[in-house]
C-alpha positions in Angstrom: 92.3 135.9 65.2 94.7 133.6 63.3 95.5 130.1 64.6 99.0 131.1 65.9 97.6 133.9 68.0 94.7 131.7 69.1 97.1 129.1 70.5 99.4 131.8 72.0 96.6 133.1 74.1 96.5 129.9 76.1 100.2 129.5 76.2 100.8 133.1 77.4 98.3 132.8 80.2 99.7 129.5 81.3 103.2 131.0 81.5 102.0 134.2 83.3 103.2 136.4 80.5 100.0 138.4 80.5 99.5 138.5 76.7 96.9 141.0 75.7 96.2 140.6 71.9 94.8 143.6 70.2 91.5 141.7 69.9 91.3 141.2 73.7 88.7 143.1 75.7 90.0 144.0 79.2 88.0 144.1 82.4 89.6 145.6 85.5 88.6 144.7 89.0 89.4 145.6 92.5 93.0 145.1 93.5 92.1 143.0 96.5 91.7 139.2 96.0 88.4 137.5 96.7 88.1 135.4 99.8 84.6 134.2 98.8 82.8 133.7 95.5 83.0 136.7 93.2 81.2 136.6 89.9 82.3 138.4 86.7 80.2 138.9 83.6 81.9 137.9 80.3 81.2 140.4 77.5 83.2 140.0 74.3 82.6 143.2 72.2 81.7 143.0 68.6 84.6 142.3 66.2 86.7 140.9 69.0 87.5 137.3 69.9 88.6 137.5 73.5 87.7 138.6 77.0 90.4 139.2 79.6 90.0 139.8 83.3 92.9 140.9 85.5 92.3 140.7 89.2 89.9 139.2 91.6 87.2 136.8 90.5 86.1 133.2 91.0 83.3 132.6 88.5 83.0 134.0 85.0 79.7 133.9 83.2 78.7 134.6 79.6 76.5 133.5 76.7 78.0 131.3 73.9 76.5 129.8 70.8 76.3 126.1 70.0 79.3 125.2 67.8 81.5 128.1 68.9 85.2 127.0 69.5 86.2 128.2 72.9 89.6 128.4 74.6 89.9 129.4 78.3 93.0 129.8 80.5 93.8 131.2 83.9 96.8 131.9 86.0 97.0 133.1 89.6 99.3 134.4 92.3 100.2 131.9 95.0 102.3 132.3 98.1 104.0 129.5 99.9 106.9 128.8 102.1 110.2 127.1 101.2 112.0 126.4 104.4 111.7 129.7 106.3 111.3 131.9 103.3 108.0 133.0 101.8 107.9 132.6 98.0 105.4 134.2 95.6 104.7 132.7 92.2 102.3 132.8 89.3 101.0 129.4 88.4 98.5 128.0 85.9 95.0 127.3 87.2 92.8 124.5 85.8 89.8 126.0 84.1 86.3 124.3 84.2 83.2 125.3 82.3 79.7 124.3 83.3 76.6 124.9 81.1 73.9 123.0 82.9 73.7 120.4 85.6 76.6 118.8 87.5 77.3 116.4 84.7 77.5 119.2 82.0 81.1 120.2 82.7 84.3 120.3 80.7 87.9 120.8 81.9 90.3 122.8 79.6 93.5 120.8 79.3 96.2 122.2 77.0 95.2 124.7 74.4 92.9 122.7 72.2 89.6 124.6 71.5 86.5 123.1 72.9 83.2 123.2 71.0 80.2 124.5 72.9 77.4 121.9 72.8 74.4 124.2 73.3 73.5 127.9 73.0 73.1 129.4 76.4 74.8 130.5 79.6 78.2 129.1 80.5 80.0 129.5 83.8 83.8 129.2 84.0 85.6 128.5 87.3 89.2 127.5 88.2 91.1 125.1 90.3 92.8 124.7 92.7 90.3 126.6 94.9 93.1 127.1 97.4 94.2 130.0 95.0 90.8 131.7 95.7 92.6 134.4 97.8 95.1 135.3 95.1 94.9 137.7 92.1 94.8 136.2 88.7 94.3 136.5 85.0 91.4 134.8 83.2 91.1 134.8 79.4 88.4 133.2 77.2 88.3 133.4 73.4 85.5 132.2 71.2 85.1 132.1 67.4 
């Protein structure tokens, strides 16, 4: 994946555009949104750079190698009221990754790649957790 597409993955997710590059693996889930923790396994197929999940999910877990450059983004549907009207919107979620204890955590801000510090299992989650009941899109790319 070239650098322009790499950066566009994060931008598109943040804007709710639903970009699905040719190199993106798709995972479909139930149409209903989770109201409690729901784990999704990250599997990036050979010769591809990205994993994309559309739908319900709260935690995304996969194995990454030390030194891999990782970008992760997420958007989600929210519903709120403006006066007496109900408004639905797609907004960016903050994405966190954890690879060990409570202090081994990174927050993805912007679209700068983050470098994995160890080889092993990583768990991605999002914020605000108030969006847990809404559908969303989660994208993680690694190279």
